Backbone as JSON Lines, residues from 0, in Angstrom:
{"i":0,"aa":"L","n":[3.98,-5.58,-7.44],"ca":[4.54,-6.93,-7.54],"c":[5.59,-7.02,-6.05]}
{"i":1,"aa":"D","n":[5.24,-8.22,-5.5],"ca":[6.0,-8.49,-4.42],"c":[6.23,-10.15,-4.46]}
{"i":2,"aa":"I","n":[7.35,-10.67,-3.67],"ca":[7.42,-11.94,-3.36],"c":[7.52,-12.43,-2.05]}
{"i":3,"aa":"D","n":[7.04,-13.6,-1.54],"ca":[7.07,-14.2,-0.4],"c":[8.79,-14.86,-0.47]}
{"i":4,"aa":"L","n":[9.6,-14.49,0.25],"ca":[10.75,-15.13,0.19],"c":[11.2,-16.25,0.58]}
{"i":5,"aa":"K","n":[10.09,-16.83,1.63],"ca":[9.96,-17.8,2.19],"c":[9.56,-19.18,1.42]}
{"i":6,"aa":"T","n":[8.38,-18.79,0.7],"ca":[7.77,-19.81,-0.03],"c":[8.01,-19.39,-1.5]}
{"i":7,"aa":"G","n":[8.39,-18.5,-2.3],"ca":[8.55,-17.93,-3.57],"c":[7.34,-17.73,-4.12]}
{"i":8,"aa":"T","n":[6.09,-17.46,-3.43],"ca":[5.13,-17.02,-4.07],"c":[4.89,-15.53,-4.34]}
{"i":9,"aa":"V","n":[4.43,-15.53,-5.68],"ca":[4.46,-14.0,-6.1],"c":[3.23,-13.3,-6.44]}
{"i":10,"aa":"W","n":[2.94,-12.48,-5.77],"ca":[1.65,-11.32,-5.74],"c":[2.02,-10.18,-6.82]}
{"i":11,"aa":"A","n":[0.86,-10.0,-7.59],"ca":[0.98,-8.98,-8.32],"c":[-0.13,-7.8,-8.08]}
{"i":12,"aa":"S","n":[-0.32,-6.57,-8.78],"ca":[-1.26,-5.66,-8.51],"c":[-1.93,-5.28,-9.69]}
{"i":13,"aa":"G","n":[-3.09,-4.72,-9.91],"ca":[-3.81,-4.07,-11.08],"c":[-5.13,-4.38,-11.37]}
{"i":14,"aa":"D","n":[-5.5,-4.1,-12.81],"ca":[-6.98,-4.11,-12.69],"c":[-7.21,-5.54,-12.93]}
{"i":15,"aa":"G","n":[-8.45,-5.69,-11.88],"ca":[-9.11,-6.87,-12.08],"c":[-8.48,-7.6,-10.81]}
{"i":16,"aa":"G","n":[-8.0,-7.09,-9.58],"ca":[-7.6,-7.94,-8.39],"c":[-6.19,-8.24,-8.22]}
{"i":17,"aa":"A","n":[-6.09,-8.79,-7.54],"ca":[-4.28,-9.38,-6.75],"c":[-4.3,-10.67,-7.42]}
{"i":18,"aa":"P","n":[-3.42,-10.99,-8.61],"ca":[-3.31,-12.26,-8.8],"c":[-1.98,-12.74,-8.39]}
{"i":19,"aa":"R","n":[-1.94,-14.29,-7.96],"ca":[-0.81,-14.72,-6.98],"c":[-0.34,-15.95,-7.99]}
{"i":20,"aa":"R","n":[1.04,-16.33,-8.18],"ca":[1.69,-17.22,-8.58],"c":[2.16,-18.12,-7.36]}
{"i":21,"aa":"D","n":[1.67,-19.69,-7.83],"ca":[2.0,-20.76,-6.85],"c":[3.61,-21.23,-7.65]}
{"i":22,"aa":"P","n":[4.26,-21.12,-6.87],"ca":[5.74,-21.83,-7.26],"c":[6.21,-22.96,-7.39]}
{"i":23,"aa":"K","n":[4.94,-23.79,-6.87],"ca":[4.94,-25.08,-7.0],"c":[4.59,-25.4,-8.44]}
{"i":24,"aa":"T","n":[3.43,-24.97,-8.68],"ca":[2.76,-25.16,-9.96],"c":[2.95,-24.32,-11.09]}
{"i":25,"aa":"G","n":[3.45,-22.95,-11.12],"ca":[3.33,-22.35,-11.65],"c":[2.28,-21.3,-11.96]}
{"i":26,"aa":"A","n":[0.96,-22.13,-11.54],"ca":[-0.39,-21.28,-11.93],"c":[-0.58,-20.06,-11.29]}
{"i":27,"aa":"W","n":[-1.47,-19.26,-12.11],"ca":[-1.85,-18.08,-11.58],"c":[-3.05,-17.96,-11.04]}
{"i":28,"aa":"Q","n":[-3.44,-17.54,-9.93],"ca":[-5.02,-17.58,-9.63],"c":[-5.36,-15.8,-9.0]}
{"i":29,"aa":"R","n":[-6.38,-15.55,-9.73],"ca":[-6.63,-13.72,-9.43],"c":[-7.89,-14.02,-8.2]}
{"i":30,"aa":"Y","n":[-7.49,-13.14,-7.38],"ca":[-8.4,-12.99,-6.32],"c":[-8.87,-11.61,-6.48]}
{"i":31,"aa":"R","n":[-10.27,-11.79,-6.94],"ca":[-11.19,-10.52,-6.74],"c":[-11.49,-9.66,-5.82]}
{"i":32,"aa":"I","n":[-10.58,-8.9,-5.23],"ca":[-11.07,-8.43,-3.95],"c":[-12.58,-7.93,-3.62]}
{"i":33,"aa":"T","n":[-13.28,-7.36,-4.77],"ca":[-14.46,-7.16,-4.81],"c":[-15.67,-8.3,-4.18]}
{"i":34,"aa":"N","n":[-15.24,-9.4,-4.68],"ca":[-15.87,-10.51,-4.02],"c":[-15.62,-10.75,-2.21]}
{"i":35,"aa":"C","n":[-14.71,-10.11,-1.86],"ca":[-14.12,-10.82,-0.41],"c":[-13.8,-9.7,0.34]}
{"i":36,"aa":"S","n":[-13.77,-8.34,-0.01],"ca":[-13.11,-7.01,1.08],"c":[-13.97,-5.98,1.07]}
{"i":37,"aa":"Q","n":[-15.0,-5.93,0.04],"ca":[-15.42,-4.35,0.04],"c":[-14.31,-3.54,-0.69]}
{"i":38,"aa":"G","n":[-13.34,-3.81,-1.47],"ca":[-12.57,-3.11,-2.1],"c":[-12.93,-3.24,-3.8]}
{"i":39,"aa":"D","n":[-12.55,-2.62,-4.72],"ca":[-13.21,-2.66,-5.72],"c":[-12.26,-3.63,-6.64]}
{"i":40,"aa":"N","n":[-11.83,-3.38,-8.1],"ca":[-11.21,-4.26,-8.54],"c":[-9.89,-3.49,-9.18]}
{"i":41,"aa":"F","n":[-9.46,-2.35,-8.75],"ca":[-8.48,-1.62,-8.98],"c":[-7.55,-1.99,-8.12]}
{"i":42,"aa":"V","n":[-6.42,-3.05,-7.94],"ca":[-5.6,-2.82,-6.67],"c":[-4.17,-2.09,-7.12]}
{"i":43,"aa":"L","n":[-4.05,-1.24,-6.54],"ca":[-3.09,-0.08,-7.1],"c":[-1.58,-0.5,-6.31]}
{"i":44,"aa":"D","n":[-1.74,-1.16,-5.02],"ca":[-0.34,-1.26,-4.82],"c":[-0.62,-2.58,-3.96]}
{"i":45,"aa":"L","n":[0.43,-3.32,-3.35],"ca":[0.37,-4.43,-2.46],"c":[1.67,-4.45,-1.77]}
{"i":46,"aa":"S","n":[1.47,-5.05,-0.69],"ca":[3.0,-5.53,0.19],"c":[2.97,-6.74,1.01]}
{"i":47,"aa":"L","n":[3.69,-7.3,1.22],"ca":[3.98,-8.68,1.8],"c":[4.45,-8.67,3.11]}
{"i":48,"aa":"T","n":[4.27,-9.18,4.07],"ca":[4.85,-9.3,5.49],"c":[5.8,-10.15,5.49]}
{"i":49,"aa":"P","n":[6.77,-10.54,6.28],"ca":[7.56,-11.9,6.31],"c":[6.9,-13.11,6.57]}
{"i":50,"aa":"S","n":[5.9,-13.32,7.14],"ca":[4.9,-14.1,7.69],"c":[4.3,-14.75,6.01]}
{"i":51,"aa":"G","n":[3.99,-14.03,4.95],"ca":[3.35,-13.99,4.14],"c":[2.1,-13.37,3.85]}
{"i":52,"aa":"E","n":[1.74,-12.44,4.82],"ca":[0.3,-11.96,4.52],"c":[0.13,-10.78,3.77]}
{"i":53,"aa":"L","n":[-0.72,-10.33,2.92],"ca":[-0.83,-9.36,2.0],"c":[-1.58,-8.35,2.4]}
{"i":54,"aa":"W","n":[-0.98,-6.85,2.23],"ca":[-1.92,-5.99,2.36],"c":[-2.05,-5.09,0.75]}
{"i":55,"aa":"T","n":[-3.32,-4.77,0.37],"ca":[-3.44,-4.16,-0.68],"c":[-4.53,-2.83,-0.2]}
{"i":56,"aa":"T","n":[-4.15,-1.76,-1.68],"ca":[-4.97,-0.67,-1.76],"c":[-5.86,-0.97,-2.73]}
{"i":57,"aa":"A","n":[-6.89,-0.04,-2.59],"ca":[-7.87,0.22,-3.83],"c":[-8.41,1.46,-3.92]}
{"i":58,"aa":"N","n":[-8.82,1.62,-4.9],"ca":[-9.42,2.92,-5.22],"c":[-10.65,3.23,-6.39]}
{"i":59,"aa":"I","n":[-10.78,4.13,-6.64],"ca":[-12.19,4.31,-7.82],"c":[-13.38,4.04,-7.45]}
{"i":60,"aa":"G","n":[-14.13,3.44,-7.19],"ca":[-15.56,3.79,-6.83],"c":[-16.05,3.79,-5.27]}
{"i":61,"aa":"T","n":[-16.95,5.0,-5.32],"ca":[-17.48,5.36,-3.8],"c":[-17.86,3.95,-3.03]}
{"i":62,"aa":"G","n":[-17.12,4.31,-1.73],"ca":[-17.49,3.14,-0.69],"c":[-16.78,1.94,-1.3]}
{"i":63,"aa":"V","n":[-16.04,1.86,-2.03],"ca":[-15.64,0.13,-2.19],"c":[-13.71,0.46,-2.24]}
{"i":64,"aa":"G","n":[-13.28,1.43,-1.61],"ca":[-11.69,1.49,-1.77],"c":[-11.27,1.38,-0.46]}
{"i":65,"aa":"G","n":[-10.22,1.98,0.11],"ca":[-9.59,1.79,1.16],"c":[-8.52,1.09,1.11]}
{"i":66,"aa":"F","n":[-8.15,0.17,2.08],"ca":[-7.0,-0.51,1.94],"c":[-7.41,-2.19,2.6]}
{"i":67,"aa":"Q","n":[-6.94,-3.13,2.07],"ca":[-7.29,-4.91,2.72],"c":[-6.26,-5.43,3.25]}
{"i":68,"aa":"H","n":[-6.15,-6.32,3.97],"ca":[-5.25,-7.42,4.77],"c":[-5.92,-8.56,4.28]}
{"i":69,"aa":"F","n":[-5.08,-9.61,3.73],"ca":[-5.45,-10.96,3.45],"c":[-4.49,-11.71,4.47]}
{"i":70,"aa":"N","n":[-4.85,-12.68,5.41],"ca":[-4.08,-13.33,5.99],"c":[-3.5,-14.92,5.53]}
{"i":71,"aa":"G","n":[-4.23,-15.12,4.17],"ca":[-4.17,-16.24,3.55],"c":[-5.25,-17.13,3.87]}
{"i":72,"aa":"I","n":[-6.21,-16.68,4.61],"ca":[-7.5,-17.47,4.78],"c":[-8.41,-16.39,4.55]}
{"i":73,"aa":"N","n":[-8.53,-15.39,5.29],"ca":[-9.94,-14.01,5.23],"c":[-8.98,-12.67,4.66]}
{"i":74,"aa":"W","n":[-9.95,-11.98,3.99],"ca":[-10.0,-10.72,4.03],"c":[-10.42,-9.8,5.08]}
{"i":75,"aa":"R","n":[-9.88,-9.01,4.84],"ca":[-10.58,-7.9,6.02],"c":[-10.21,-6.79,5.21]}
{"i":76,"aa":"G","n":[-11.39,-5.77,5.21],"ca":[-11.62,-4.67,4.54],"c":[-11.55,-3.34,5.58]}
{"i":77,"aa":"F","n":[-10.51,-2.21,5.15],"ca":[-10.69,-1.35,5.86],"c":[-11.04,-0.21,4.85]}
{"i":78,"aa":"N","n":[-12.42,0.63,5.44],"ca":[-12.86,1.6,4.64],"c":[-14.22,2.18,5.59]}
{"i":79,"aa":"Q","n":[-14.21,3.81,5.19],"ca":[-15.23,4.39,6.18],"c":[-16.65,4.05,5.67]}
{"i":80,"aa":"F","n":[-16.92,3.37,4.54],"ca":[-18.19,3.04,4.37],"c":[-18.2,1.32,4.27]}
{"i":81,"aa":"N","n":[-18.15,0.84,5.64],"ca":[-18.02,-0.58,5.81],"c":[-19.32,-1.47,5.47]}
{"i":82,"aa":"Y","n":[-20.42,-0.58,5.44],"ca":[-21.96,-1.28,4.99],"c":[-21.87,-2.21,6.24]}
{"i":83,"aa":"D","n":[-21.24,-2.18,7.46],"ca":[-21.69,-3.18,8.83],"c":[-21.41,-4.69,8.59]}
{"i":84,"aa":"L","n":[-20.42,-4.64,7.32],"ca":[-19.88,-6.08,7.23],"c":[-18.68,-6.36,8.04]}
{"i":85,"aa":"P","n":[-18.86,-7.9,8.23],"ca":[-17.95,-8.26,9.65],"c":[-16.52,-7.79,9.23]}
{"i":86,"aa":"G","n":[-15.75,-7.71,9.91],"ca":[-14.19,-7.31,9.74],"c":[-13.83,-6.12,9.34]}
{"i":87,"aa":"S","n":[-14.76,-5.58,8.93],"ca":[-14.27,-4.1,8.36],"c":[-13.42,-3.19,9.62]}
{"i":88,"aa":"G","n":[-12.52,-2.82,9.01],"ca":[-11.65,-1.71,10.17],"c":[-12.01,-0.54,10.08]}
{"i":89,"aa":"P","n":[-11.22,0.19,11.14],"ca":[-11.8,1.95,11.0],"c":[-10.64,2.57,9.85]}
{"i":90,"aa":"F","n":[-10.74,3.67,9.68],"ca":[-10.21,4.13,8.4],"c":[-9.96,5.51,8.77]}
{"i":91,"aa":"P","n":[-8.8,6.12,8.33],"ca":[-8.07,7.34,8.89],"c":[-8.62,8.67,7.68]}
{"i":92,"aa":"F","n":[-8.95,8.32,6.48],"ca":[-8.88,9.32,5.35],"c":[-10.21,9.77,5.34]}
{"i":93,"aa":"P","n":[-10.53,11.08,4.92],"ca":[-11.33,11.74,4.48],"c":[-12.31,11.07,3.25]}
{"i":94,"aa":"S","n":[-11.51,10.38,2.45],"ca":[-12.17,9.88,1.43],"c":[-11.91,8.19,1.49]}
{"i":95,"aa":"D","n":[-12.23,7.23,0.54],"ca":[-12.34,5.76,0.62],"c":[-11.4,5.22,-0.54]}
{"i":96,"aa":"S","n":[-10.27,6.49,-0.83],"ca":[-9.35,5.85,-1.67],"c":[-7.62,5.8,-1.05]}
{"i":97,"aa":"T","n":[-7.09,4.83,-1.3],"ca":[-5.87,4.75,-1.15],"c":[-4.86,4.44,-2.26]}
{"i":98,"aa":"Q","n":[-3.62,5.09,-2.31],"ca":[-2.7,4.97,-3.3],"c":[-1.39,3.8,-3.26]}
{"i":99,"aa":"A","n":[-0.88,3.8,-2.37],"ca":[0.36,3.19,-1.93],"c":[0.38,2.41,-0.72]}
{"i":100,"aa":"I","n":[1.04,1.47,-0.34],"ca":[0.99,0.76,0.79],"c":[2.35,-0.08,1.23]}
{"i":101,"aa":"T","n":[2.72,0.11,2.25],"ca":[3.86,-1.24,2.53],"c":[3.93,-1.62,3.69]}
{"i":102,"aa":"Y","n":[4.17,-2.76,4.09],"ca":[4.93,-3.28,5.51],"c":[5.97,-2.61,5.85]}
{"i":103,"aa":"R","n":[5.93,-2.17,7.23],"ca":[7.43,-1.91,7.84],"c":[8.04,-2.79,8.52]}
{"i":104,"aa":"R","n":[8.93,-3.56,8.16],"ca":[9.44,-4.52,8.98],"c":[10.16,-4.11,10.23]}
{"i":105,"aa":"S","n":[10.66,-2.68,10.26],"ca":[11.37,-1.93,11.48],"c":[10.25,-2.34,12.77]}
{"i":106,"aa":"N","n":[8.79,-1.93,12.47],"ca":[8.39,-2.05,13.57],"c":[6.94,-2.67,13.55]}
{"i":107,"aa":"G","n":[6.77,-3.29,12.63],"ca":[5.51,-4.17,12.02],"c":[4.23,-3.36,11.82]}
{"i":108,"aa":"H","n":[4.16,-2.22,11.7],"ca":[3.12,-1.54,11.1],"c":[3.12,-1.5,9.68]}
{"i":109,"aa":"V","n":[1.94,-1.03,9.07],"ca":[1.92,-0.73,7.68],"c":[1.36,0.86,7.29]}
{"i":110,"aa":"A","n":[2.36,1.21,6.41],"ca":[2.02,3.01,6.18],"c":[1.24,2.68,4.8]}
{"i":111,"aa":"I","n":[0.55,3.77,4.7],"ca":[-0.61,3.94,3.81],"c":[-0.79,5.26,3.39]}
{"i":112,"aa":"A","n":[-0.56,5.56,2.05],"ca":[-0.92,6.85,1.5],"c":[-2.4,6.96,0.77]}
{"i":113,"aa":"M","n":[-2.82,8.55,0.76],"ca":[-3.89,8.64,0.52],"c":[-3.9,9.41,-1.12]}
{"i":114,"aa":"P","n":[-4.49,9.22,-2.08],"ca":[-4.4,10.29,-3.06],"c":[-4.39,11.43,-2.92]}
{"i":115,"aa":"G","n":[-3.82,12.65,-3.15],"ca":[-4.13,13.8,-2.84],"c":[-3.2,14.21,-1.58]}
{"i":116,"aa":"G","n":[-2.48,13.32,-1.19],"ca":[-1.45,13.46,0.11],"c":[-2.04,12.89,1.71]}
{"i":117,"aa":"G","n":[-0.82,12.94,2.27],"ca":[-1.2,12.31,3.26],"c":[-0.49,10.51,3.65]}
{"i":118,"aa":"V","n":[-0.13,10.68,4.73],"ca":[0.49,9.3,5.06],"c":[-0.18,8.71,6.18]}
{"i":119,"aa":"Q","n":[-0.86,7.66,6.71],"ca":[-0.86,7.19,7.96],"c":[-0.17,5.85,8.19]}
{"i":120,"aa":"E","n":[-0.18,5.57,9.31],"ca":[0.47,4.32,9.53],"c":[-0.46,3.39,10.69]}
{"i":121,"aa":"W","n":[-0.73,2.37,10.18],"ca":[-1.91,1.45,10.85],"c":[-1.0,0.76,11.61]}
{"i":122,"aa":"T","n":[-1.15,0.87,13.44],"ca":[-0.18,-0.11,14.09],"c":[-0.72,-1.67,14.38]}
{"i":123,"aa":"G","n":[-2.07,-1.72,14.04],"ca":[-2.71,-3.05,14.15],"c":[-3.86,-2.68,15.39]}
{"i":124,"aa":"S","n":[-3.9,-1.4,15.93],"ca":[-4.99,-0.98,16.87],"c":[-5.42,0.29,16.77]}
{"i":125,"aa":"E","n":[-4.58,1.16,16.1],"ca":[-4.77,2.73,15.53],"c":[-3.82,3.39,14.61]}
{"i":126,"aa":"Y","n":[-4.25,4.89,14.21],"ca":[-3.5,5.02,13.23],"c":[-2.59,6.33,13.68]}
{"i":127,"aa":"V","n":[-1.22,6.35,13.1],"ca":[-0.44,7.65,13.56],"c":[-0.36,8.47,12.18]}
{"i":128,"aa":"D","n":[-0.65,9.66,12.22],"ca":[-0.27,10.45,11.25],"c":[0.98,10.91,10.91]}
{"i":129,"aa":"L","n":[1.67,10.47,9.33],"ca":[2.66,10.88,9.41],"c":[2.89,11.97,8.45]}
{"i":130,"aa":"G","n":[1.69,12.58,8.31],"ca":[1.69,13.95,7.4],"c":[2.0,13.71,5.93]}
{"i":131,"aa":"L","n":[2.77,14.56,5.39],"ca":[2.86,14.27,3.97],"c":[1.92,14.92,3.18]}
{"i":132,"aa":"Y","n":[1.29,15.94,3.57],"ca":[-0.14,16.58,2.61],"c":[0.51,17.48,1.55]}
{"i":133,"aa":"N","n":[1.57,17.61,1.4],"ca":[1.84,18.81,0.26],"c":[2.09,18.23,-1.17]}
{"i":134,"aa":"W","n":[2.18,17.01,-1.06],"ca":[2.22,16.39,-2.54],"c":[1.59,14.98,-2.64]}
{"i":135,"aa":"Y","n":[1.79,14.38,-3.76],"ca":[0.81,13.0,-4.05],"c":[1.78,11.73,-4.16]}
{"i":136,"aa":"P","n":[2.2,10.83,-2.91],"ca":[2.8,10.04,-3.07],"c":[2.21,8.98,-3.57]}
{"i":137,"aa":"T","n":[2.94,8.08,-4.75],"ca":[2.31,6.85,-5.48],"c":[3.25,5.51,-5.05]}
{"i":138,"aa":"R","n":[4.11,5.56,-4.35],"ca":[4.85,4.32,-4.02],"c":[5.24,4.66,-2.39]}
{"i":139,"aa":"L","n":[5.37,3.97,-1.75],"ca":[5.95,3.86,-0.07],"c":[6.96,2.78,-0.29]}
{"i":140,"aa":"L","n":[7.93,2.86,0.34],"ca":[9.04,1.69,0.51],"c":[9.71,1.98,1.9]}
{"i":141,"aa":"E","n":[10.21,0.96,2.5],"ca":[11.08,1.2,4.0],"c":[12.35,0.32,3.55]}
{"i":142,"aa":"D","n":[13.55,1.21,3.73],"ca":[14.8,0.8,3.52],"c":[15.1,0.03,4.91]}
{"i":143,"aa":"S","n":[16.1,-0.59,4.58],"ca":[17.17,-1.5,5.55],"c":[17.43,-0.97,6.75]}
{"i":144,"aa":"M","n":[17.17,0.53,7.01],"ca":[17.54,1.48,8.29],"c":[16.27,1.59,8.84]}
{"i":145,"aa":"G","n":[15.06,1.34,8.39],"ca":[14.08,1.96,9.17],"c":[13.19,3.14,8.51]}
{"i":146,"aa":"H","n":[13.94,3.88,7.58],"ca":[13.2,4.95,6.83],"c":[12.38,4.64,5.79]}
{"i":147,"aa":"L","n":[11.34,5.28,5.77],"ca":[10.12,4.97,5.03],"c":[10.37,6.11,3.73]}
{"i":148,"aa":"W","n":[10.34,5.43,2.55],"ca":[10.48,6.5,1.55],"c":[9.04,6.55,0.71]}
{"i":149,"aa":"A","n":[9.06,7.73,0.28],"ca":[7.71,8.19,-0.89],"c":[8.19,8.37,-1.97]}
{"i":150,"aa":"G","n":[7.51,7.82,-3.06],"ca":[7.9,8.43,-4.48],"c":[6.48,9.13,-5.16]}
{"i":151,"aa":"S","n":[6.64,9.78,-6.15],"ca":[5.56,10.44,-6.61],"c":[5.63,10.18,-8.27]}
{"i":152,"aa":"E","n":[4.8,10.25,-9.31],"ca":[4.89,10.44,-10.41],"c":[5.37,11.59,-10.95]}
{"i":153,"aa":"D","n":[5.49,12.81,-10.23],"ca":[6.2,14.04,-10.44],"c":[7.32,14.29,-10.03]}
{"i":154,"aa":"T","n":[8.19,13.55,-10.06],"ca":[9.61,13.66,-9.83],"c":[10.0,14.05,-8.04]}
{"i":155,"aa":"M","n":[8.93,13.61,-7.66],"ca":[9.38,14.15,-6.15],"c":[9.69,12.67,-5.38]}
{"i":156,"aa":"I","n":[10.74,12.96,-4.34],"ca":[10.79,11.88,-3.26],"c":[10.94,12.44,-2.02]}
{"i":157,"aa":"G","n":[10.53,11.5,-1.03],"ca":[10.87,12.03,0.25],"c":[10.91,10.73,1.25]}
{"i":158,"aa":"V","n":[11.81,10.94,2.2],"ca":[12.41,10.11,3.23],"c":[11.58,10.71,4.45]}
{"i":159,"aa":"Y","n":[11.31,9.39,5.48],"ca":[10.6,9.89,6.73],"c":[11.66,9.23,7.73]}
{"i":160,"aa":"A","n":[12.37,10.18,8.48],"ca":[13.38,9.52,9.4],"c":[13.2,10.43,10.51]}
{"i":161,"aa":"D","n":[13.33,9.84,11.74],"ca":[13.51,10.59,13.02],"c":[12.32,11.62,13.3]}
{"i":162,"aa":"G","n":[11.33,11.08,12.43],"ca":[10.11,11.67,12.78],"c":[9.55,13.23,12.35]}
{"i":163,"aa":"E","n":[10.43,13.1,11.01],"ca":[10.3,14.29,9.85],"c":[10.55,13.7,8.55]}
{"i":164,"aa":"W","n":[9.7,14.36,7.5],"ca":[10.01,14.07,6.13],"c":[11.0,15.0,6.0]}
{"i":165,"aa":"K","n":[11.64,14.66,4.86],"ca":[12.58,15.52,4.07],"c":[12.35,15.06,2.56]}
{"i":166,"aa":"T","n":[11.75,16.24,1.8],"ca":[11.42,15.87,0.44],"c":[12.59,16.4,-0.34]}
{"i":167,"aa":"F","n":[12.72,15.83,-1.6],"ca":[13.32,16.68,-2.76],"c":[12.7,16.4,-3.92]}
{"i":168,"aa":"D","n":[12.8,17.36,-4.83],"ca":[12.49,17.84,-6.02],"c":[13.51,17.46,-7.18]}
{"i":169,"aa":"L","n":[13.13,16.25,-7.51],"ca":[14.14,15.71,-8.6],"c":[14.16,16.52,-10.17]}
{"i":170,"aa":"S","n":[13.21,16.96,-10.31],"ca":[13.04,17.78,-11.5],"c":[14.22,19.19,-11.47]}
{"i":171,"aa":"L","n":[14.81,19.16,-10.43],"ca":[15.93,19.9,-10.68],"c":[17.0,19.51,-11.17]}
{"i":172,"aa":"F","n":[16.95,18.17,-11.52],"ca":[18.22,17.55,-11.92],"c":[17.93,17.3,-13.31]}
{"i":173,"aa":"A","n":[16.75,17.44,-14.19],"ca":[16.59,17.47,-15.37],"c":[17.26,18.27,-16.43]}
{"i":174,"aa":"G","n":[17.57,17.78,-17.25],"ca":[18.81,18.18,-18.38],"c":[20.37,18.09,-18.07]}
{"i":175,"aa":"G","n":[20.2,17.63,-16.77],"ca":[21.81,17.52,-16.55],"c":[22.62,16.03,-17.19]}
{"i":176,"aa":"P","n":[23.32,16.21,-16.97],"ca":[24.14,14.75,-17.67],"c":[23.44,13.29,-17.32]}
{"i":177,"aa":"A","n":[23.2,12.32,-18.25],"ca":[22.65,11.35,-17.89],"c":[23.8,10.47,-17.21]}
{"i":178,"aa":"I","n":[23.35,9.7,-16.35],"ca":[24.22,8.78,-15.7],"c":[23.62,7.54,-16.06]}
{"i":179,"aa":"D","n":[24.73,6.6,-16.49],"ca":[24.4,5.23,-16.96],"c":[24.95,4.05,-16.01]}
């Protein structure tokens, strides 16, 4: 879920595509990425830029994953199996699935995580390998200081700062006193 703070438009992710809520009418419209960007219908994550452009991840079917960019008019898919479709971009991962994505306000790049490990950053013209191959990040987020955070469902959390990852195993705190 993400919101365009300038317009109030809300985007969501999930099975069936990426629904968008119009703040003026309250109506929802579903974007079926399968029809417009060679992605499948499972949008696992999304992120908005300050100008309202949308970045999404996709997963599941062979040749229909990758990640996508929507500029408000056109979709562009990034996938190693692009079927020679116009607008297809390069793809840095050995599979065609992506798990998490976030737009980084600090540098204008997009960070993408692959199922099974690995984070790449798309600069707009090339990829920068950020590493993190030792676990499965399911969420990415940048904080106000420009640090990239990665979280997983298995209680791991990591922060990328000064060119390296620091990871923390939160399961070490299991069984301790609850904090309300």
